[in-house]
C-alpha positions as CSV (number, residue, x, y, z in Angstrom):
1,M,-58.8,-15.8,118.0
2,V,-57.4,-16.8,114.8
3,K,-53.9,-18.4,115.4
4,F,-51.8,-16.9,113.1
5,D,-48.7,-19.1,114.2
6,E,-50.1,-21.6,113.3
7,I,-51.8,-20.2,109.8
8,I,-48.1,-19.4,109.1
9,S,-46.6,-22.3,109.6
10,A,-48.9,-24.8,107.3
11,S,-48.5,-21.8,104.5
12,L,-45.0,-22.6,104.2
13,E,-45.8,-26.4,104.7
14,W,-48.1,-26.1,101.5
15,T,-45.9,-24.0,99.3
16,T,-43.4,-26.0,100.6
17,A,-45.6,-29.2,99.0
18,V,-46.0,-26.9,96.1
19,L,-43.1,-26.2,94.9
20,F,-40.1,-28.6,96.5
21,R,-41.9,-32.1,96.4
22,P,-41.0,-32.6,93.9
23,F,-39.0,-29.9,92.2
24,S,-39.9,-29.2,89.1
25,P,-38.3,-26.5,86.4
26,K,-41.2,-26.5,84.3
27,K,-43.5,-26.4,87.2
28,W,-41.7,-23.6,88.3
29,L,-41.8,-21.8,84.7
30,I,-45.5,-22.0,84.6
31,L,-46.7,-20.8,88.2
32,T,-43.8,-18.0,87.2
33,F,-45.5,-16.9,84.3
34,V,-48.9,-17.1,86.0
35,A,-47.9,-15.8,89.4
36,F,-46.4,-12.9,87.3
37,L,-49.6,-11.5,84.8
38,A,-51.7,-12.1,88.1
39,G,-49.7,-9.2,89.9
40,S,-48.2,-11.8,92.3
41,I,-44.5,-10.6,90.9
42,A,-43.7,-7.6,90.5
43,G,-41.1,-7.2,87.2
44,G,-34.8,7.0,93.3
45,N,-35.2,8.1,96.6
46,S,-36.2,11.6,96.0
47,H,-36.2,13.9,99.2
48,S,-36.2,17.7,98.9
49,N,-33.2,20.8,99.8
50,F,-34.3,23.7,101.6
51,S,-32.2,26.7,100.6
52,G,-30.8,28.4,103.7
53,K,-29.9,32.1,104.9
54,S,-27.9,32.8,102.1
55,S,-30.3,31.3,99.5
56,R,-33.2,33.5,100.9
57,K,-30.7,36.8,100.2
58,R,-29.9,35.5,97.6
59,E,-33.9,34.9,96.3
60,A,-35.0,38.5,97.9
61,S,-32.5,40.7,96.0
62,A,-33.1,38.6,92.8
63,V,-36.9,39.8,93.3
64,Q,-36.1,43.2,94.5
65,Q,-34.2,43.4,90.8
66,Y,-37.1,42.0,88.8
67,Q,-39.6,44.6,90.8
68,E,-36.6,47.1,89.2
69,K,-36.5,46.6,85.9
70,S,-38.9,48.2,83.5
71,F,-42.5,47.3,83.5
72,Q,-43.1,48.8,80.0
73,T,-40.4,46.0,78.8
74,A,-42.0,43.3,80.0
75,K,-45.1,44.3,78.8
76,I,-44.1,44.4,75.0
77,S,-42.0,41.2,75.4
78,A,-45.0,39.2,76.7
79,P,-47.2,39.9,73.7
80,R,-44.6,38.9,71.4
81,Q,-44.2,35.7,73.3
82,K,-47.5,34.7,72.9
83,S,-48.2,36.1,69.5
84,V,-45.3,33.8,68.0
85,S,-46.2,30.9,70.2
86,R,-49.6,31.3,68.2
87,D,-48.9,31.6,65.3
88,E,-45.9,28.5,65.1
89,L,-49.1,26.4,66.6
90,K,-51.3,27.3,63.4
91,S,-48.3,27.2,61.0
92,F,-47.7,23.9,62.8
93,F,-51.4,22.5,61.7
94,K,-51.5,23.8,58.6
95,K,-48.6,21.3,57.3
96,P,-49.6,18.1,55.9
97,A,-46.8,16.4,57.9
98,S,-48.2,17.7,60.6
99,S,-51.6,16.0,60.5
100,S,-49.8,13.1,60.1
101,V,-48.4,13.3,62.8
102,V,-50.5,14.4,64.9
103,F,-52.9,11.4,63.7
104,I,-49.9,8.9,64.4
105,I,-50.0,10.5,68.2
106,V,-53.8,9.6,68.8
107,L,-53.6,6.2,67.0
108,A,-50.8,5.9,69.4
109,V,-52.6,6.5,71.8
110,I,-55.8,4.3,71.3
111,A,-53.4,1.5,70.5
112,G,-52.0,1.7,74.1
113,I,-55.5,2.0,75.9
114,V,-56.5,-1.1,74.0
115,L,-53.2,-3.0,75.4
116,F,-53.4,-1.9,78.6
117,L,-57.6,-2.9,78.8
118,L,-56.2,-6.4,77.1
119,L,-54.0,-6.7,79.5
120,M,-55.8,-5.6,82.3
121,W,-58.2,-8.8,81.5
122,I,-56.1,-11.2,80.6
123,C,-54.2,-10.0,84.3
124,S,-57.7,-10.1,85.7
125,R,-58.6,-13.7,84.7
126,F,-54.7,-14.9,85.5
127,Y,-55.4,-13.8,88.9
128,F,-58.2,-17.1,89.6
129,I,-55.6,-19.2,87.6
130,F,-53.0,-18.5,90.3
131,L,-55.5,-19.4,93.3
132,E,-56.5,-22.1,91.2
133,D,-53.0,-23.8,90.5
134,V,-51.8,-22.6,94.4
135,A,-54.6,-24.1,96.2
136,K,-55.0,-27.9,93.6
137,N,-50.8,-27.6,93.5
138,D,-51.4,-27.5,90.0
139,A,-49.7,-25.2,87.0
140,S,-52.8,-25.6,84.4
141,I,-53.5,-22.1,82.3
142,A,-55.4,-23.6,79.8
143,A,-58.7,-25.6,81.9
144,P,-58.5,-22.9,84.5
145,F,-58.3,-19.9,82.1
146,K,-62.3,-21.5,80.6
147,S,-63.6,-22.7,84.3
148,N,-62.6,-19.0,86.0
149,K,-64.7,-16.8,82.8
150,T,-67.2,-15.2,84.8
151,A,-64.8,-14.7,87.6
152,G,-62.5,-13.3,86.0
153,N,-64.1,-10.8,83.6
154,S,-66.5,-9.3,86.6
155,F,-63.5,-8.8,88.1
156,F,-62.2,-6.6,84.8
157,K,-64.7,-4.7,84.8
158,F,-64.3,-4.2,88.9
159,N,-60.7,-2.9,88.3
160,L,-61.9,-0.9,85.3
161,I,-64.3,1.0,87.2
162,F,-62.6,1.4,90.4
163,L,-59.0,2.5,88.0
164,V,-61.2,5.5,86.3
165,F,-62.6,6.3,89.9
166,I,-59.0,6.6,91.5
167,I,-58.0,8.6,88.6
168,C,-60.7,10.8,89.1
169,I,-60.1,11.2,93.0
170,I,-56.5,12.2,92.7
171,A,-57.1,14.6,89.8
172,L,-59.7,16.5,92.0
173,I,-57.3,16.3,94.8
174,I,-55.2,17.9,92.4
175,F,-57.5,20.6,91.6
176,L,-58.0,21.6,95.1
177,G,-53.9,21.8,95.2
178,F,-54.2,24.7,93.1
179,M,-57.0,26.1,94.1
180,S,-55.7,26.3,97.4
181,L,-52.4,27.9,96.0
182,S,-54.3,30.1,93.9
183,G,-55.9,31.1,97.2
184,I,-52.7,32.7,98.2
185,G,-51.8,33.9,95.1
186,A,-49.1,31.5,94.8
187,F,-49.6,31.8,90.8
188,K,-49.2,35.6,90.1
189,E,-46.6,37.9,88.5
190,N,-44.0,38.4,91.4
191,A,-45.4,36.0,94.0
192,S,-43.7,34.6,96.8
193,P,-45.8,33.3,99.2
194,G,-43.0,31.2,100.9
195,F,-42.2,27.5,101.7
196,F,-44.6,27.4,105.1
197,K,-47.5,29.4,103.2
198,I,-47.8,27.1,100.5
199,L,-47.3,24.2,102.5
200,T,-50.1,24.9,104.9
201,A,-52.4,26.3,102.3
202,I,-51.8,22.4,100.0
203,L,-51.6,20.7,103.8
204,P,-55.1,19.4,103.7
205,A,-55.3,18.2,99.7
206,I,-51.6,16.4,100.9
207,L,-53.2,14.8,103.7
208,L,-56.9,14.2,102.1
209,F,-54.6,11.9,99.2
210,I,-52.7,10.4,102.0
211,L,-55.5,9.1,103.5
212,F,-57.2,7.9,99.9
213,I,-54.5,5.4,99.4
214,I,-54.6,4.2,102.9
215,A,-58.3,3.4,102.3
216,C,-57.5,2.6,98.4
217,A,-54.2,0.1,100.0
218,L,-57.3,-1.8,102.0
219,I,-59.8,-1.8,99.6
220,V,-57.1,-4.1,96.6
221,L,-56.5,-6.3,99.6
222,I,-59.8,-7.3,101.0
223,M,-60.6,-7.9,96.8
224,N,-57.9,-9.4,96.4
225,D,-57.1,-11.5,99.3
226,F,-60.6,-12.8,100.0
227,V,-63.3,-11.6,97.5
228,T,-61.2,-13.4,94.8
229,I,-62.0,-16.3,97.1
230,V,-65.5,-16.2,97.5
231,M,-66.1,-15.7,93.6
232,F,-63.5,-18.7,92.8
233,K,-65.2,-21.0,95.2
234,D,-69.5,-20.1,94.9
235,R,-68.6,-19.5,91.1
236,I,-69.9,-15.8,91.3
237,K,-69.5,-12.5,90.1
238,I,-68.2,-9.4,92.4
239,I,-71.5,-8.0,93.7
240,P,-72.6,-11.3,95.8
241,A,-69.3,-12.0,96.5
242,I,-68.1,-8.3,98.0
243,K,-71.6,-8.8,100.3
244,K,-70.1,-12.3,101.8
245,V,-67.0,-11.3,102.3
246,F,-68.5,-8.2,104.4
247,S,-70.7,-10.3,106.4
248,I,-67.7,-12.5,106.7
249,L,-65.2,-9.8,107.6
250,A,-68.0,-8.1,110.3
251,L,-67.6,-10.9,112.9
252,N,-64.0,-11.2,112.6
253,K,-63.2,-7.1,112.8
254,L,-59.9,-7.9,115.3
255,N,-59.0,-11.0,113.2
256,F,-59.2,-9.3,110.2
257,T,-57.4,-5.4,112.0
258,L,-54.3,-8.7,113.2
259,Y,-54.1,-10.1,109.8
260,V,-53.4,-6.5,108.1
261,L,-50.5,-5.8,109.9
262,I,-49.2,-9.4,109.8
263,K,-49.4,-9.7,105.8
264,I,-47.7,-5.9,106.3
265,G,-44.7,-7.6,108.0
266,L,-44.9,-10.7,106.0
267,A,-45.2,-8.8,102.4
268,I,-41.7,-6.3,104.2
269,V,-39.5,-9.3,105.3
270,S,-40.1,-11.4,101.8
271,S,-39.0,-7.8,100.1
272,I,-36.2,-7.8,101.9
273,I,-35.3,-10.9,101.9
274,Y,-36.1,-11.6,97.9
275,S,-34.0,-8.3,97.5
276,I,-31.0,-9.7,99.2
277,V,-31.2,-13.1,97.2
278,S,-31.1,-10.8,94.4
279,L,-28.2,-9.1,95.2
280,V,-26.4,-12.3,95.7
281,A,-27.8,-13.6,92.4
282,V,-26.8,-11.2,90.0
283,M,-23.2,-10.4,92.3
284,G,-22.4,-14.2,91.2
285,L,-23.2,-13.3,87.5
286,F,-20.8,-10.5,87.3
287,F,-17.6,-12.6,86.8
288,P,-18.8,-15.0,83.9
289,V,-21.1,-11.9,82.5
290,G,-17.3,-9.8,82.7
291,V,-15.7,-12.9,81.3
292,V,-17.7,-13.4,77.9
293,A,-18.1,-9.7,77.8
294,A,-14.2,-9.6,77.9
295,V,-14.3,-12.2,75.2
296,F,-16.6,-10.7,72.9
297,Y,-14.4,-7.1,73.2
298,F,-11.4,-8.9,72.5
299,I,-13.1,-10.3,69.2
300,F,-14.5,-7.0,68.3
301,K,-11.4,-5.7,68.3
302,V,-9.6,-7.9,66.0
303,I,-11.9,-9.0,63.9
304,P,-12.2,-6.4,60.4
305,K,-13.8,-3.0,60.9
306,D,-15.9,-3.5,57.6
307,I,-17.4,-6.5,59.9
308,Q,-17.3,-4.8,63.4
309,S,-21.4,-3.3,62.7
310,V,-22.3,-6.4,61.5
311,F,-20.7,-8.5,64.8
312,L,-22.5,-5.7,67.0
313,I,-25.8,-6.3,66.0
314,V,-25.3,-10.4,65.9
315,V,-24.4,-10.1,69.4
316,V,-27.1,-7.6,71.0
317,F,-29.9,-10.0,69.4
318,A,-28.1,-12.7,70.7
319,A,-27.9,-11.2,74.1
320,I,-31.8,-10.0,74.7
321,P,-33.1,-13.6,74.7
322,V,-30.4,-14.2,77.7
323,I,-30.8,-10.8,79.2
324,L,-34.8,-12.1,79.2
325,F,-33.8,-15.4,80.5
326,L,-31.9,-14.0,83.7
327,W,-34.5,-11.3,84.6
328,Y,-37.2,-14.4,84.5
329,C,-35.2,-17.0,86.4
330,L,-34.9,-13.7,88.8
331,M,-39.0,-13.9,88.5
332,C,-38.9,-17.3,89.3
333,M,-36.7,-16.6,92.8
334,Y,-39.6,-14.5,94.0
335,L,-42.3,-17.4,93.6
336,P,-41.8,-19.0,97.0
337,F,-42.6,-16.0,98.3
338,A,-45.6,-15.3,96.1
339,V,-47.0,-18.8,96.6
340,F,-46.9,-18.5,100.5
341,L,-48.5,-14.7,100.8
342,R,-51.4,-16.3,98.5
343,T,-51.9,-19.6,100.8
344,F,-51.3,-17.1,103.9
345,S,-54.0,-15.2,102.6
346,M,-56.0,-18.4,101.5
347,K,-55.9,-20.3,104.8
348,F,-56.8,-17.4,107.0
349,F,-60.3,-17.2,105.0
350,G,-60.6,-20.9,105.4
351,R,-60.3,-20.8,109.0
352,L,-62.8,-17.5,109.8
353,N,-65.2,-19.9,107.2
354,G,-64.6,-23.1,106.5
355,R,-67.5,-22.8,103.5
356,Y,-64.2,-21.0,101.6
357,N,-61.6,-23.1,103.1
358,L,-59.7,-23.9,99.3
359,F,-57.3,-26.8,100.3
360,R,-60.2,-29.1,101.2
361,Y,-62.0,-27.9,98.3
362,A,-59.1,-29.2,96.1
363,N,-58.8,-32.3,97.6
364,E,-62.5,-33.7,96.7
């Protein structure tokens, strides 16, 4: 049985060594950038209100009034709306300007997809850079970027395929939900099946969606926390690494189950502490930011109106880098938690199999 208290203590000790022995602002800035691109630094509540008896009565009376209306009037008005919308759509695409708009939209969508894939590829590579920097107590980018080319590209391909798979399954679940609603006549005219009937119809789809999300989260945890370690250590692609990881986890089912539960707890505690620290930091900035804002507002009021617009533009452009810097500082505050959680996964997997003790590898 793995002693998790020792792993947590060792992870805290290594996190302290990486970030505070000695403390280097440059190292913090670089590691924060690496952790952000690696996805280790992420950077309203919704509730439904259901009506009571009085609202149900109003809904019933409204439906009754609607049914008492002339069917002929509804029949006549519906085709007019459809014909108008079709004519407007045809005339829209016949205009030369509309073709340009459609072309720009298509081009923007293609550019967005290309940018998204590029960022996914970069993040896949930086995941190994962050792993190597933490294991070696380093803050390099160029050398790990080259040395982790094979692993990063293989990880990118898996992430892309996995993303497409998730989208397809979610679309299938949504389709099954719509089919269930259609089966109870929820989309028919004047249909009012009721909330509980609708809930009963889509409950299987909801449960299937929840199970699917849990399964995906478990797969992501195994890939990010363990498979990447094997890929990095053995310099292999993802499929052979998956086989090795599952062979190791099969011999340590109880330890793995405890790891998942403890990892969730540590992530929650880290998020709570970071939220409190961030809130305190933001509140501490209220006074100096308020003073600066008051000074700029006073200057804005006393300067001639002819140059007020220019002054606003200058202030906005000057404020953008300051805001980005403060936002980056807030991300830096999460770096100890990111390093700790990454170290915790590496320490744990190293206990399961000494071959994948990356800290011993780093000191060789």
